[in-house]
C-alpha positions in Angstrom: 44.4 15.9 37.1 41.5 16.5 39.1 38.3 17.6 36.5 35.3 18.3 38.6 36.3 17.9 42.3 37.5 21.4 41.7 36.6 24.5 44.0 33.8 26.4 42.4 33.8 30.2 42.7 31.0 30.7 40.2 28.1 28.7 40.9 26.4 29.8 37.8 29.5 29.6 35.8 30.7 28.0 32.7 30.6 24.5 33.8 26.9 24.9 34.7 26.0 24.9 30.8 25.9 21.4 31.5 22.3 21.7 32.8 21.7 24.4 30.0 22.5 22.6 26.9 21.5 19.0 27.6 21.9 17.3 24.2 21.6 21.0 22.5 17.6 20.4 23.3 16.9 22.9 25.8 17.2 26.7 25.8 19.6 28.1 28.4 18.5 28.2 32.0 19.7 27.0 35.5 17.2 25.1 36.6 14.7 22.1 35.7 12.2 19.8 37.2 12.3 16.8 35.9 9.1 14.6 36.9 7.7 11.4 36.0 7.8 7.4 36.9 10.0 6.1 39.0 9.5 3.1 36.9 7.6 2.4 33.3 4.5 0.2 33.9 2.7 0.5 31.2 2.5 2.7 27.8 -0.8 4.2 29.4 1.0 5.3 32.5 3.6 7.0 30.3 1.4 8.6 27.8 -0.6 9.9 30.9 2.6 11.3 32.5 3.6 13.1 29.3 0.4 14.2 28.5 0.4 16.2 32.0 3.6 17.8 31.7 3.5 19.2 28.3 0.2 20.6 29.5 2.3 22.0 32.3 4.9 23.7 29.8 7.4 21.0 31.0 9.9 19.1 28.7 11.9 16.9 30.6 10.7 13.7 32.6 12.2 10.4 34.3 11.1 7.0 33.0 12.9 4.1 34.6 13.3 1.1 32.3 16.2 -0.8 34.4 15.2 -0.9 38.0 17.7 -2.1 40.4 15.8 -3.8 43.7 16.3 -5.2 46.8 14.3 -8.6 46.3 15.1 -10.7 43.3 11.4 -11.2 43.2 10.6 -7.6 43.0 9.8 -6.0 39.6 13.1 -4.8 38.2 11.7 -2.7 35.0 10.0 -3.7 31.6 14.1 -2.9 30.0 14.7 -2.6 26.3 11.0 -3.4 25.5 9.6 0.0 26.8 12.0 2.1 25.0 10.3 2.3 21.8 7.1 3.7 23.0 8.8 5.9 25.8 10.7 7.5 23.1 7.8 7.7 20.5 5.6 9.3 23.2 8.2 11.5 24.6 8.7 12.9 21.1 4.7 13.2 20.6 4.1 15.6 23.9 7.1 17.6 23.3 9.7 15.9 26.2 13.1 17.1 25.3 15.0 14.8 27.7 14.4 11.9 29.5 16.1 10.7 32.8 16.9 6.9 32.7 18.9 4.8 35.1 21.2 2.1 33.8 22.3 -0.7 35.5 24.5 -2.1 33.3 26.7 -1.0 30.3 24.8 -2.5 27.7 21.7 -0.5 28.6 23.7 2.0 27.3 23.7 0.7 23.8 20.0 -0.6 24.0 18.8 3.2 24.7 21.2 4.2 21.7 19.9 1.6 19.2 16.2 2.5 20.6 16.9 6.2 20.0 18.2 5.0 16.4 15.6 3.3 15.7 12.8 5.7 16.8 14.3 8.4 14.9 15.7 10.5 17.7 12.3 11.7 18.9 13.7 12.8 22.4 17.2 12.7 24.6 18.5 11.0 27.4 20.2 11.6 30.4 21.5 8.6 31.8 21.1 8.2 35.6 23.6 6.3 38.0 21.7 5.1 41.2 22.8 5.2 44.6 23.2 1.1 44.7 25.3 1.6 42.0 27.6 4.6 43.3 30.8 2.5 43.8 30.2 0.1 40.9 33.6 1.8 39.4 33.5 -0.6 36.3 29.8 0.7 35.6 31.4 4.3 36.0 34.1 3.8 33.6 32.3 2.3 31.0 29.4 5.2 31.1 32.4 7.5 31.7 33.8 6.5 28.3 30.8 8.0 26.4 29.9 11.5 25.8 26.9 11.0 23.9 24.6 11.0 27.2 24.9 13.5 29.8 24.9 11.5 33.5 23.2 12.0 36.5 25.2 10.4 39.8 23.1 9.9 42.8 25.0 9.9 46.3 25.2 6.6 48.1 23.1 6.1 50.7 25.5 4.4 52.6 28.9 6.3 51.8 30.1 9.6 52.7 30.0 12.5 50.8 33.6 12.2 49.5 33.0 8.8 48.3 30.2 9.4 46.3 32.2 12.6 44.8 35.1 10.5 43.9 32.5 8.2 42.0 31.6 11.4 40.0 35.1 11.9 39.5 35.6 8.6 37.6 32.8 9.4 35.4 35.1 12.8 34.4 38.3 10.9 34.4 36.9 8.5 31.5 36.3 11.3 29.4 32.4 12.4 30.2 32.4 16.0 32.6 28.5 16.4 31.5 27.8 15.1 35.3 25.4 16.4 37.5 25.4 15.4 41.2 22.3 14.1 42.8 21.3 14.1 46.7 18.6 11.5 47.5 18.9 11.0 51.3 21.2 8.7 53.3 20.1 5.7 54.8 20.0 5.7 58.2 16.9 5.5 60.9 17.9 9.0 62.2 16.0 10.1 59.2 12.7 8.5 60.6 9.9 8.6 59.6 11.2 9.6 56.7 12.4 6.9 54.1 15.9 8.3 54.3 17.9 11.4 55.8 17.3 14.1 53.9 20.5 15.7 52.9 19.6 19.0 51.2 22.0 20.8 53.3 24.7 19.5 51.1 23.9 21.2 48.2 25.7 24.5 48.7 28.4 22.2 49.8 28.5 20.3 46.5 28.4 23.5 44.4 31.3 24.7 46.4 33.7 21.7 46.4 33.0 20.7 42.8 31.7 22.0 39.3 28.6 19.9 39.2 25.2 21.1 39.1 23.1 19.6 42.1 20.3 17.8 41.6 17.6 17.0 44.3 15.6 13.5 44.8 12.6 14.3 47.2 10.8 11.4 46.6 13.6 8.9 47.6 14.3 11.2 50.5 11.0 11.3 52.2 9.7 7.9 50.8 6.2 8.5 51.5 3.0 11.1 51.0 3.2 12.4 54.6 1.6 15.7 55.0 2.4 18.4 57.7 -0.3 20.5 60.0 0.0 23.2 57.6 -1.2 21.4 54.5 1.5 20.9 52.7 3.5 17.4 52.0 6.8 16.7 53.6 8.0 16.1 49.6 6.9 20.0 49.0 8.6 20.9 52.4 12.3 19.2 51.4 12.2 20.2 47.8 11.7 24.1 48.9 14.6 23.1 51.2 17.0 22.3 48.5 15.7 24.6 45.9 16.3 27.8 48.2 19.9 26.3 49.3 20.6 26.3 45.4 19.5 22.9 43.5 19.7 23.1 40.0 17.2 20.1 39.2 14.4 18.3 41.0 14.1 14.8 40.1 10.4 13.7 41.8 7.9 10.7 41.4 4.7 11.0 39.7 1.8 8.6 38.8 -1.4 9.0 37.0 -2.1 6.1 39.4 -0.2 5.6 42.2 -2.0 2.7 43.6 -1.0 0.8 40.4 2.4 2.1 40.5 5.0 -1.0 40.5 7.8 0.6 42.0 7.3 3.1 44.7 3.8 4.4 44.4 3.5 5.4 48.0 5.9 8.1 47.4 4.4 9.0 44.1 2.6 12.5 43.6 -0.7 12.7 41.5 -1.0 14.3 38.5 -3.5 16.4 40.0 -1.1 17.9 42.0 1.5 18.8 39.5 0.5 22.4 39.0 0.7 23.1 42.8 4.2 21.3 42.8 5.5 23.9 40.2 4.1 26.6 41.5 5.2 25.9 44.7 9.1 24.9 43.3 8.7 28.2 41.5 8.2 29.9 44.8 11.3 28.4 46.2 13.4 29.1 43.2 12.5 33.3 43.2 13.2 33.0 46.8 16.9 31.6 46.2 17.4 34.1 43.1 16.4 37.2 45.7 18.7 35.8 48.4 21.6 36.0 45.4 20.3 39.7 45.1 20.8 40.2 48.6 24.4 38.9 48.5 25.3 41.4 45.8 23.9 44.3 47.4 26.0 43.5 50.5 29.0 43.1 48.3 28.4 46.4 46.7 27.8 48.1 49.8 31.1 46.6 51.4 
């Protein structure tokens, strides 16, 4: 039986409760910004990030403890040893959900033990990164647990259909709390951006599946390039995805990008957080107005 690769006729319907009730910790809402560190580098960076988020009413973040890297000599994350202070600081600043990539099934157990040891001060949404989108044994193992929802990113070098079937692996093993992430496709056709921005597929994924859709502008653009109008390219592509109906934005920030151990050049500044949130809110408001126009058109037909 096909579980999540089913045509969706209600883009804000029952299956989208995945997003509204992550671990029962979030109030009902159909849209979330998940801003944070691509990779945890220090407790000071984590606290600076979470304090800024709390100051702007945000309750979700991303924190990378396990980082798959192209080079074996590159920083691959602090792993389990950073989990206690990440979770404790999340509790201190009222962060309800942390998106955290796992690259091996043992990481799920490490996260579970660290949450228990710290008294479950926050919740976790597991993330399957683009490099592991066809790691079928990992998908099966993560799918067999239903404690944590899962954000699975599109594979950067495979077709959309292949990536959607990867999400189906999670569902067939029992976990249907799956969010699909668009993060760009690896091709020089997208130059000078790091990847070819694929946010036009937001409505496509929502039509073909039962999954909410997340966009990752940081790994799509890959730099703090600024357009002549004064807006960063990252702001522009976020607006494109949100206006197309994205349910979540996963975006990199850092208190000091020059000192970030992973992807510093694409991280936004904490001083830009308020502007970013306001800009996203404008795009979301525009999407909702577009839906109202559709309803008016239907009523008049």
